[in-house]
mmCIF file of the N, C-alpha and C atoms, coordinates in Angstrom:
data_MODEL
# 
_entry.id   MODEL 
# 
loop_
_atom_site.group_PDB 
_atom_site.id 
_atom_site.type_symbol 
_atom_site.label_atom_id 
_atom_site.label_alt_id 
_atom_site.label_comp_id 
_atom_site.label_asym_id 
_atom_site.label_entity_id 
_atom_site.label_seq_id 
_atom_site.pdbx_PDB_ins_code 
_atom_site.Cartn_x 
_atom_site.Cartn_y 
_atom_site.Cartn_z 
_atom_site.occupancy 
_atom_site.B_iso_or_equiv 
_atom_site.pdbx_formal_charge 
_atom_site.auth_seq_id 
_atom_site.auth_comp_id 
_atom_site.auth_asym_id 
_atom_site.auth_atom_id 
_atom_site.pdbx_PDB_model_num 
ATOM 1   N N  . UNK A 1 1  ? -157.516 -64.598 -37.780 1.00 0.00 ? 1  UNK A N  1 
ATOM 2   C CA . UNK A 1 1  ? -156.668 -63.515 -38.505 1.00 0.00 ? 1  UNK A CA 1 
ATOM 3   C C  . UNK A 1 1  ? -157.424 -62.787 -39.589 1.00 0.00 ? 1  UNK A C  1 
ATOM 4   N N  . UNK A 1 2  ? -157.134 -61.463 -39.595 1.00 0.00 ? 2  UNK A N  1 
ATOM 5   C CA . UNK A 1 2  ? -157.975 -60.817 -40.358 1.00 0.00 ? 2  UNK A CA 1 
ATOM 6   C C  . UNK A 1 2  ? -157.650 -61.027 -41.985 1.00 0.00 ? 2  UNK A C  1 
ATOM 7   N N  . UNK A 1 3  ? -158.302 -60.702 -43.206 1.00 0.00 ? 3  UNK A N  1 
ATOM 8   C CA . UNK A 1 3  ? -157.876 -60.869 -44.488 1.00 0.00 ? 3  UNK A CA 1 
ATOM 9   C C  . UNK A 1 3  ? -156.793 -59.683 -44.832 1.00 0.00 ? 3  UNK A C  1 
ATOM 10  N N  . UNK A 1 4  ? -156.109 -59.817 -45.477 1.00 0.00 ? 4  UNK A N  1 
ATOM 11  C CA . UNK A 1 4  ? -155.216 -58.769 -46.173 1.00 0.00 ? 4  UNK A CA 1 
ATOM 12  C C  . UNK A 1 4  ? -155.561 -57.910 -47.396 1.00 0.00 ? 4  UNK A C  1 
ATOM 13  N N  . UNK A 1 5  ? -155.753 -56.857 -46.995 1.00 0.00 ? 5  UNK A N  1 
ATOM 14  C CA . UNK A 1 5  ? -156.390 -56.052 -48.104 1.00 0.00 ? 5  UNK A CA 1 
ATOM 15  C C  . UNK A 1 5  ? -155.292 -55.810 -49.427 1.00 0.00 ? 5  UNK A C  1 
ATOM 16  N N  . UNK A 1 6  ? -155.404 -55.784 -50.461 1.00 0.00 ? 6  UNK A N  1 
ATOM 17  C CA . UNK A 1 6  ? -154.722 -55.640 -51.711 1.00 0.00 ? 6  UNK A CA 1 
ATOM 18  C C  . UNK A 1 6  ? -154.505 -54.203 -51.651 1.00 0.00 ? 6  UNK A C  1 
ATOM 19  N N  . UNK A 1 7  ? -153.278 -53.770 -51.889 1.00 0.00 ? 7  UNK A N  1 
ATOM 20  C CA . UNK A 1 7  ? -153.136 -52.112 -52.192 1.00 0.00 ? 7  UNK A CA 1 
ATOM 21  C C  . UNK A 1 7  ? -153.802 -51.676 -53.679 1.00 0.00 ? 7  UNK A C  1 
ATOM 22  N N  . UNK A 1 8  ? -154.743 -50.759 -53.300 1.00 0.00 ? 8  UNK A N  1 
ATOM 23  C CA . UNK A 1 8  ? -155.286 -50.485 -54.854 1.00 0.00 ? 8  UNK A CA 1 
ATOM 24  C C  . UNK A 1 8  ? -154.620 -49.965 -55.642 1.00 0.00 ? 8  UNK A C  1 
ATOM 25  N N  . UNK A 1 9  ? -153.597 -49.249 -55.256 1.00 0.00 ? 9  UNK A N  1 
ATOM 26  C CA . UNK A 1 9  ? -152.668 -48.461 -56.342 1.00 0.00 ? 9  UNK A CA 1 
ATOM 27  C C  . UNK A 1 9  ? -151.695 -49.773 -56.915 1.00 0.00 ? 9  UNK A C  1 
ATOM 28  N N  . UNK A 1 10 ? -151.233 -50.704 -56.161 1.00 0.00 ? 10 UNK A N  1 
ATOM 29  C CA . UNK A 1 10 ? -150.570 -51.778 -56.867 1.00 0.00 ? 10 UNK A CA 1 
ATOM 30  C C  . UNK A 1 10 ? -151.129 -52.476 -57.655 1.00 0.00 ? 10 UNK A C  1 
ATOM 31  N N  . UNK A 1 11 ? -152.338 -53.026 -57.382 1.00 0.00 ? 11 UNK A N  1 
ATOM 32  C CA . UNK A 1 11 ? -153.306 -53.799 -58.377 1.00 0.00 ? 11 UNK A CA 1 
ATOM 33  C C  . UNK A 1 11 ? -153.489 -53.432 -59.705 1.00 0.00 ? 11 UNK A C  1 
ATOM 34  N N  . UNK A 1 12 ? -153.483 -51.971 -59.936 1.00 0.00 ? 12 UNK A N  1 
ATOM 35  C CA . UNK A 1 12 ? -153.780 -51.482 -61.122 1.00 0.00 ? 12 UNK A CA 1 
ATOM 36  C C  . UNK A 1 12 ? -152.127 -51.274 -62.092 1.00 0.00 ? 12 UNK A C  1 
ATOM 37  N N  . UNK A 1 13 ? -150.904 -51.470 -61.212 1.00 0.00 ? 13 UNK A N  1 
ATOM 38  C CA . UNK A 1 13 ? -149.889 -51.212 -61.817 1.00 0.00 ? 13 UNK A CA 1 
ATOM 39  C C  . UNK A 1 13 ? -148.918 -52.429 -62.101 1.00 0.00 ? 13 UNK A C  1 
ATOM 40  N N  . UNK A 1 14 ? -149.363 -53.596 -61.272 1.00 0.00 ? 14 UNK A N  1 
ATOM 41  C CA . UNK A 1 14 ? -148.590 -54.633 -61.577 1.00 0.00 ? 14 UNK A CA 1 
ATOM 42  C C  . UNK A 1 14 ? -149.508 -55.825 -62.052 1.00 0.00 ? 14 UNK A C  1 
ATOM 43  N N  . UNK A 1 15 ? -148.855 -56.756 -62.523 1.00 0.00 ? 15 UNK A N  1 
ATOM 44  C CA . UNK A 1 15 ? -149.583 -58.231 -62.717 1.00 0.00 ? 15 UNK A CA 1 
ATOM 45  C C  . UNK A 1 15 ? -148.441 -59.078 -62.833 1.00 0.00 ? 15 UNK A C  1 
ATOM 46  N N  . UNK A 1 16 ? -148.955 -60.253 -62.543 1.00 0.00 ? 16 UNK A N  1 
ATOM 47  C CA . UNK A 1 16 ? -148.195 -61.531 -62.413 1.00 0.00 ? 16 UNK A CA 1 
ATOM 48  C C  . UNK A 1 16 ? -148.117 -62.331 -63.868 1.00 0.00 ? 16 UNK A C  1 
ATOM 49  N N  . UNK A 1 17 ? -147.113 -62.799 -64.451 1.00 0.00 ? 17 UNK A N  1 
ATOM 50  C CA . UNK A 1 17 ? -146.734 -63.235 -65.500 1.00 0.00 ? 17 UNK A CA 1 
ATOM 51  C C  . UNK A 1 17 ? -147.029 -64.831 -65.359 1.00 0.00 ? 17 UNK A C  1 
ATOM 52  N N  . UNK A 1 18 ? -147.083 -65.709 -66.377 1.00 0.00 ? 18 UNK A N  1 
ATOM 53  C CA . UNK A 1 18 ? -147.640 -66.995 -66.510 1.00 0.00 ? 18 UNK A CA 1 
ATOM 54  C C  . UNK A 1 18 ? -146.330 -67.656 -65.545 1.00 0.00 ? 18 UNK A C  1 
ATOM 55  N N  . UNK A 1 19 ? -145.129 -67.296 -65.689 1.00 0.00 ? 19 UNK A N  1 
ATOM 56  C CA . UNK A 1 19 ? -144.204 -67.965 -64.887 1.00 0.00 ? 19 UNK A CA 1 
ATOM 57  C C  . UNK A 1 19 ? -144.124 -67.219 -63.398 1.00 0.00 ? 19 UNK A C  1 
ATOM 58  N N  . UNK A 1 20 ? -145.112 -66.516 -62.965 1.00 0.00 ? 20 UNK A N  1 
ATOM 59  C CA . UNK A 1 20 ? -144.897 -66.194 -61.680 1.00 0.00 ? 20 UNK A CA 1 
ATOM 60  C C  . UNK A 1 20 ? -144.040 -64.689 -61.461 1.00 0.00 ? 20 UNK A C  1 
ATOM 61  N N  . UNK A 1 21 ? -143.499 -64.309 -62.324 1.00 0.00 ? 21 UNK A N  1 
ATOM 62  C CA . UNK A 1 21 ? -142.637 -62.993 -62.557 1.00 0.00 ? 21 UNK A CA 1 
ATOM 63  C C  . UNK A 1 21 ? -143.767 -61.909 -62.348 1.00 0.00 ? 21 UNK A C  1 
ATOM 64  N N  . UNK A 1 22 ? -143.170 -60.766 -61.515 1.00 0.00 ? 22 UNK A N  1 
ATOM 65  C CA . UNK A 1 22 ? -144.187 -59.660 -61.332 1.00 0.00 ? 22 UNK A CA 1 
ATOM 66  C C  . UNK A 1 22 ? -143.549 -58.534 -62.507 1.00 0.00 ? 22 UNK A C  1 
ATOM 67  N N  . UNK A 1 23 ? -144.593 -58.242 -63.404 1.00 0.00 ? 23 UNK A N  1 
ATOM 68  C CA . UNK A 1 23 ? -144.529 -57.255 -64.451 1.00 0.00 ? 23 UNK A CA 1 
ATOM 69  C C  . UNK A 1 23 ? -145.006 -55.801 -64.139 1.00 0.00 ? 23 UNK A C  1 
ATOM 70  N N  . UNK A 1 24 ? -144.325 -54.784 -64.682 1.00 0.00 ? 24 UNK A N  1 
ATOM 71  C CA . UNK A 1 24 ? -144.626 -53.609 -64.599 1.00 0.00 ? 24 UNK A CA 1 
ATOM 72  C C  . UNK A 1 24 ? -144.594 -52.696 -65.713 1.00 0.00 ? 24 UNK A C  1 
ATOM 73  N N  . UNK A 1 25 ? -145.219 -51.388 -65.854 1.00 0.00 ? 25 UNK A N  1 
ATOM 74  C CA . UNK A 1 25 ? -145.218 -50.382 -66.917 1.00 0.00 ? 25 UNK A CA 1 
ATOM 75  C C  . UNK A 1 25 ? -143.557 -50.084 -67.009 1.00 0.00 ? 25 UNK A C  1 
ATOM 76  N N  . UNK A 1 26 ? -143.537 -49.452 -68.340 1.00 0.00 ? 26 UNK A N  1 
ATOM 77  C CA . UNK A 1 26 ? -142.005 -48.722 -68.262 1.00 0.00 ? 26 UNK A CA 1 
ATOM 78  C C  . UNK A 1 26 ? -142.316 -47.127 -67.684 1.00 0.00 ? 26 UNK A C  1 
ATOM 79  N N  . UNK A 1 27 ? -141.635 -46.702 -67.289 1.00 0.00 ? 27 UNK A N  1 
ATOM 80  C CA . UNK A 1 27 ? -141.688 -45.310 -66.700 1.00 0.00 ? 27 UNK A CA 1 
ATOM 81  C C  . UNK A 1 27 ? -141.559 -44.543 -67.864 1.00 0.00 ? 27 UNK A C  1 
ATOM 82  N N  . UNK A 1 28 ? -141.579 -43.131 -67.865 1.00 0.00 ? 28 UNK A N  1 
ATOM 83  C CA . UNK A 1 28 ? -141.148 -42.054 -68.967 1.00 0.00 ? 28 UNK A CA 1 
ATOM 84  C C  . UNK A 1 28 ? -142.136 -42.082 -69.727 1.00 0.00 ? 28 UNK A C  1 
ATOM 85  N N  . UNK A 1 29 ? -143.179 -42.679 -70.006 1.00 0.00 ? 29 UNK A N  1 
ATOM 86  C CA . UNK A 1 29 ? -143.781 -42.766 -71.579 1.00 0.00 ? 29 UNK A CA 1 
ATOM 87  C C  . UNK A 1 29 ? -145.180 -42.116 -71.378 1.00 0.00 ? 29 UNK A C  1 
ATOM 88  N N  . UNK A 1 30 ? -145.291 -41.189 -70.258 1.00 0.00 ? 30 UNK A N  1 
ATOM 89  C CA . UNK A 1 30 ? -146.725 -40.457 -70.211 1.00 0.00 ? 30 UNK A CA 1 
ATOM 90  C C  . UNK A 1 30 ? -146.803 -39.030 -70.966 1.00 0.00 ? 30 UNK A C  1 
ATOM 91  N N  . UNK A 1 31 ? -145.534 -38.269 -71.005 1.00 0.00 ? 31 UNK A N  1 
ATOM 92  C CA . UNK A 1 31 ? -145.443 -36.968 -71.591 1.00 0.00 ? 31 UNK A CA 1 
ATOM 93  C C  . UNK A 1 31 ? -144.275 -36.690 -72.015 1.00 0.00 ? 31 UNK A C  1 
ATOM 94  N N  . UNK A 1 32 ? -144.222 -35.437 -72.711 1.00 0.00 ? 32 UNK A N  1 
ATOM 95  C CA . UNK A 1 32 ? -142.780 -34.993 -73.356 1.00 0.00 ? 32 UNK A CA 1 
ATOM 96  C C  . UNK A 1 32 ? -142.290 -35.848 -74.332 1.00 0.00 ? 32 UNK A C  1 
ATOM 97  N N  . UNK A 1 33 ? -143.077 -36.530 -75.112 1.00 0.00 ? 33 UNK A N  1 
ATOM 98  C CA . UNK A 1 33 ? -142.798 -37.795 -76.199 1.00 0.00 ? 33 UNK A CA 1 
ATOM 99  C C  . UNK A 1 33 ? -142.280 -37.205 -77.044 1.00 0.00 ? 33 UNK A C  1 
ATOM 100 N N  . UNK A 1 34 ? -142.581 -35.729 -77.531 1.00 0.00 ? 34 UNK A N  1 
ATOM 101 C CA . UNK A 1 34 ? -141.681 -35.220 -78.959 1.00 0.00 ? 34 UNK A CA 1 
ATOM 102 C C  . UNK A 1 34 ? -140.190 -35.179 -78.803 1.00 0.00 ? 34 UNK A C  1 
ATOM 103 N N  . UNK A 1 35 ? -139.787 -34.868 -77.537 1.00 0.00 ? 35 UNK A N  1 
ATOM 104 C CA . UNK A 1 35 ? -138.420 -34.930 -77.474 1.00 0.00 ? 35 UNK A CA 1 
ATOM 105 C C  . UNK A 1 35 ? -137.620 -36.125 -77.342 1.00 0.00 ? 35 UNK A C  1 
ATOM 106 N N  . UNK A 1 36 ? -138.497 -37.372 -77.281 1.00 0.00 ? 36 UNK A N  1 
ATOM 107 C CA . UNK A 1 36 ? -137.857 -38.766 -77.153 1.00 0.00 ? 36 UNK A CA 1 
ATOM 108 C C  . UNK A 1 36 ? -137.817 -39.230 -78.520 1.00 0.00 ? 36 UNK A C  1 
ATOM 109 N N  . UNK A 1 37 ? -136.636 -39.985 -78.733 1.00 0.00 ? 37 UNK A N  1 
ATOM 110 C CA . UNK A 1 37 ? -136.662 -40.554 -80.000 1.00 0.00 ? 37 UNK A CA 1 
ATOM 111 C C  . UNK A 1 37 ? -137.403 -41.652 -80.351 1.00 0.00 ? 37 UNK A C  1 
ATOM 112 N N  . UNK A 1 38 ? -137.900 -42.130 -81.628 1.00 0.00 ? 38 UNK A N  1 
ATOM 113 C CA . UNK A 1 38 ? -138.863 -43.203 -81.803 1.00 0.00 ? 38 UNK A CA 1 
ATOM 114 C C  . UNK A 1 38 ? -138.225 -44.622 -81.278 1.00 0.00 ? 38 UNK A C  1 
ATOM 115 N N  . UNK A 1 39 ? -136.855 -44.903 -81.130 1.00 0.00 ? 39 UNK A N  1 
ATOM 116 C CA . UNK A 1 39 ? -136.226 -45.779 -80.844 1.00 0.00 ? 39 UNK A CA 1 
ATOM 117 C C  . UNK A 1 39 ? -136.492 -46.073 -79.360 1.00 0.00 ? 39 UNK A C  1 
ATOM 118 N N  . UNK A 1 40 ? -136.306 -44.994 -78.503 1.00 0.00 ? 40 UNK A N  1 
ATOM 119 C CA . UNK A 1 40 ? -136.588 -44.814 -77.186 1.00 0.00 ? 40 UNK A CA 1 
ATOM 120 C C  . UNK A 1 40 ? -138.167 -45.045 -76.761 1.00 0.00 ? 40 UNK A C  1 
ATOM 121 N N  . UNK A 1 41 ? -138.877 -44.710 -77.522 1.00 0.00 ? 41 UNK A N  1 
ATOM 122 C CA . UNK A 1 41 ? -140.377 -44.842 -77.431 1.00 0.00 ? 41 UNK A CA 1 
ATOM 123 C C  . UNK A 1 41 ? -140.922 -46.169 -77.490 1.00 0.00 ? 41 UNK A C  1 
ATOM 124 N N  . UNK A 1 42 ? -140.278 -46.744 -78.391 1.00 0.00 ? 42 UNK A N  1 
ATOM 125 C CA . UNK A 1 42 ? -140.311 -48.189 -78.938 1.00 0.00 ? 42 UNK A CA 1 
ATOM 126 C C  . UNK A 1 42 ? -140.274 -49.153 -77.667 1.00 0.00 ? 42 UNK A C  1 
ATOM 127 N N  . UNK A 1 43 ? -138.973 -48.721 -77.200 1.00 0.00 ? 43 UNK A N  1 
ATOM 128 C CA . UNK A 1 43 ? -138.656 -49.731 -75.852 1.00 0.00 ? 43 UNK A CA 1 
ATOM 129 C C  . UNK A 1 43 ? -139.445 -49.477 -74.809 1.00 0.00 ? 43 UNK A C  1 
ATOM 130 N N  . UNK A 1 44 ? -140.225 -48.264 -74.589 1.00 0.00 ? 44 UNK A N  1 
ATOM 131 C CA . UNK A 1 44 ? -141.056 -47.921 -73.654 1.00 0.00 ? 44 UNK A CA 1 
ATOM 132 C C  . UNK A 1 44 ? -142.607 -49.151 -73.722 1.00 0.00 ? 44 UNK A C  1 
ATOM 133 N N  . UNK A 1 45 ? -142.457 -49.554 -74.876 1.00 0.00 ? 45 UNK A N  1 
ATOM 134 C CA . UNK A 1 45 ? -144.051 -50.304 -75.126 1.00 0.00 ? 45 UNK A CA 1 
ATOM 135 C C  . UNK A 1 45 ? -143.813 -51.749 -74.527 1.00 0.00 ? 45 UNK A C  1 
ATOM 136 N N  . UNK A 1 46 ? -142.426 -52.277 -74.166 1.00 0.00 ? 46 UNK A N  1 
ATOM 137 C CA . UNK A 1 46 ? -142.254 -53.402 -73.678 1.00 0.00 ? 46 UNK A CA 1 
ATOM 138 C C  . UNK A 1 46 ? -142.525 -53.443 -72.180 1.00 0.00 ? 46 UNK A C  1 
ATOM 139 N N  . UNK A 1 47 ? -143.133 -54.615 -71.577 1.00 0.00 ? 47 UNK A N  1 
ATOM 140 C CA . UNK A 1 47 ? -143.237 -54.461 -70.043 1.00 0.00 ? 47 UNK A CA 1 
ATOM 141 C C  . UNK A 1 47 ? -142.121 -54.845 -69.519 1.00 0.00 ? 47 UNK A C  1 
ATOM 142 N N  . UNK A 1 48 ? -141.764 -54.518 -68.220 1.00 0.00 ? 48 UNK A N  1 
ATOM 143 C CA . UNK A 1 48 ? -140.650 -54.543 -67.390 1.00 0.00 ? 48 UNK A CA 1 
ATOM 144 C C  . UNK A 1 48 ? -140.856 -55.559 -66.512 1.00 0.00 ? 48 UNK A C  1 
ATOM 145 N N  . UNK A 1 49 ? -139.782 -56.585 -65.980 1.00 0.00 ? 49 UNK A N  1 
ATOM 146 C CA . UNK A 1 49 ? -139.859 -56.971 -64.717 1.00 0.00 ? 49 UNK A CA 1 
ATOM 147 C C  . UNK A 1 49 ? -139.663 -56.143 -63.489 1.00 0.00 ? 49 UNK A C  1 
ATOM 148 N N  . UNK A 1 50 ? -140.258 -56.486 -62.372 1.00 0.00 ? 50 UNK A N  1 
ATOM 149 C CA . UNK A 1 50 ? -139.862 -55.831 -61.243 1.00 0.00 ? 50 UNK A CA 1 
ATOM 150 C C  . UNK A 1 50 ? -138.798 -56.086 -60.620 1.00 0.00 ? 50 UNK A C  1 
ATOM 151 N N  . UNK A 1 51 ? -137.868 -55.054 -60.395 1.00 0.00 ? 51 UNK A N  1 
ATOM 152 C CA . UNK A 1 51 ? -136.329 -55.206 -59.726 1.00 0.00 ? 51 UNK A CA 1 
ATOM 153 C C  . UNK A 1 51 ? -136.626 -56.185 -58.630 1.00 0.00 ? 51 UNK A C  1 
ATOM 154 N N  . UNK A 1 52 ? -135.553 -57.074 -58.593 1.00 0.00 ? 52 UNK A N  1 
ATOM 155 C CA . UNK A 1 52 ? -135.705 -58.050 -57.516 1.00 0.00 ? 52 UNK A CA 1 
ATOM 156 C C  . UNK A 1 52 ? -135.816 -57.477 -56.037 1.00 0.00 ? 52 UNK A C  1 
ATOM 157 N N  . UNK A 1 53 ? -135.034 -56.132 -55.728 1.00 0.00 ? 53 UNK A N  1 
ATOM 158 C CA . UNK A 1 53 ? -135.002 -55.728 -54.646 1.00 0.00 ? 53 UNK A CA 1 
ATOM 159 C C  . UNK A 1 53 ? -136.643 -55.266 -53.954 1.00 0.00 ? 53 UNK A C  1 
ATOM 160 N N  . UNK A 1 54 ? -137.386 -55.115 -54.979 1.00 0.00 ? 54 UNK A N  1 
ATOM 161 C CA . UNK A 1 54 ? -138.802 -54.449 -54.802 1.00 0.00 ? 54 UNK A CA 1 
ATOM 162 C C  . UNK A 1 54 ? -139.729 -55.589 -54.902 1.00 0.00 ? 54 UNK A C  1 
ATOM 163 N N  . UNK A 1 55 ? -139.534 -56.857 -55.204 1.00 0.00 ? 55 UNK A N  1 
ATOM 164 C CA . UNK A 1 55 ? -140.411 -57.905 -55.296 1.00 0.00 ? 55 UNK A CA 1 
ATOM 165 C C  . UNK A 1 55 ? -141.021 -58.291 -54.151 1.00 0.00 ? 55 UNK A C  1 
ATOM 166 N N  . UNK A 1 56 ? -140.492 -58.389 -53.020 1.00 0.00 ? 56 UNK A N  1 
ATOM 167 C CA . UNK A 1 56 ? -141.188 -58.824 -51.855 1.00 0.00 ? 56 UNK A CA 1 
ATOM 168 C C  . UNK A 1 56 ? -142.049 -57.614 -51.365 1.00 0.00 ? 56 UNK A C  1 
ATOM 169 N N  . UNK A 1 57 ? -142.162 -56.163 -51.529 1.00 0.00 ? 57 UNK A N  1 
ATOM 170 C CA . UNK A 1 57 ? -142.778 -55.092 -51.201 1.00 0.00 ? 57 UNK A CA 1 
ATOM 171 C C  . UNK A 1 57 ? -144.033 -55.186 -51.884 1.00 0.00 ? 57 UNK A C  1 
ATOM 172 N N  . UNK A 1 58 ? -143.866 -55.409 -53.421 1.00 0.00 ? 58 UNK A N  1 
ATOM 173 C CA . UNK A 1 58 ? -144.892 -55.531 -54.394 1.00 0.00 ? 58 UNK A CA 1 
ATOM 174 C C  . UNK A 1 58 ? -145.857 -56.797 -54.096 1.00 0.00 ? 58 UNK A C  1 
ATOM 175 N N  . UNK A 1 59 ? -145.108 -57.631 -53.647 1.00 0.00 ? 59 UNK A N  1 
ATOM 176 C CA . UNK A 1 59 ? -145.952 -58.949 -53.379 1.00 0.00 ? 59 UNK A CA 1 
ATOM 177 C C  . UNK A 1 59 ? -146.769 -58.938 -51.969 1.00 0.00 ? 59 UNK A C  1 
ATOM 178 N N  . UNK A 1 60 ? -146.200 -58.071 -51.064 1.00 0.00 ? 60 UNK A N  1 
ATOM 179 C CA . UNK A 1 60 ? -147.057 -57.950 -50.106 1.00 0.00 ? 60 UNK A CA 1 
ATOM 180 C C  . UNK A 1 60 ? -148.190 -57.089 -50.347 1.00 0.00 ? 60 UNK A C  1 
ATOM 181 N N  . UNK A 1 61 ? -147.993 -55.880 -51.111 1.00 0.00 ? 61 UNK A N  1 
ATOM 182 C CA . UNK A 1 61 ? -149.182 -55.059 -51.489 1.00 0.00 ? 61 UNK A CA 1 
ATOM 183 C C  . UNK A 1 61 ? -150.268 -55.726 -52.317 1.00 0.00 ? 61 UNK A C  1 
ATOM 184 N N  . UNK A 1 62 ? -149.843 -56.702 -53.219 1.00 0.00 ? 62 UNK A N  1 
ATOM 185 C CA . UNK A 1 62 ? -150.890 -57.657 -53.864 1.00 0.00 ? 62 UNK A CA 1 
ATOM 186 C C  . UNK A 1 62 ? -151.380 -58.668 -53.150 1.00 0.00 ? 62 UNK A C  1 
ATOM 187 N N  . UNK A 1 63 ? -150.820 -58.982 -51.980 1.00 0.00 ? 63 UNK A N  1 
ATOM 188 C CA . UNK A 1 63 ? -151.659 -59.855 -51.010 1.00 0.00 ? 63 UNK A CA 1 
ATOM 189 C C  . UNK A 1 63 ? -150.832 -61.532 -51.722 1.00 0.00 ? 63 UNK A C  1 
ATOM 190 N N  . UNK A 1 64 ? -149.981 -61.520 -52.229 1.00 0.00 ? 64 UNK A N  1 
ATOM 191 C CA . UNK A 1 64 ? -149.165 -62.722 -52.771 1.00 0.00 ? 64 UNK A CA 1 
ATOM 192 C C  . UNK A 1 64 ? -148.209 -63.385 -51.675 1.00 0.00 ? 64 UNK A C  1 
ATOM 193 N N  . UNK A 1 65 ? -148.049 -62.872 -50.314 1.00 0.00 ? 65 UNK A N  1 
ATOM 194 C CA . UNK A 1 65 ? -147.224 -63.501 -49.327 1.00 0.00 ? 65 UNK A CA 1 
ATOM 195 C C  . UNK A 1 65 ? -148.148 -64.280 -48.323 1.00 0.00 ? 65 UNK A C  1 
# 
């Protein structure tokens, strides 16, 4: 059986937390920030868990299955 390659885009975008959850960056943080409120931009700083429906696909890309 050959080795499974890690998705090179996925390894840059996702990490596994200490409890085993998949963590991602918040979207919408890269541009047009002058139009967004400070409160909204503060919320973008926090990492988000990957939605449950996407977890199997991301795990497969990271070679965790």
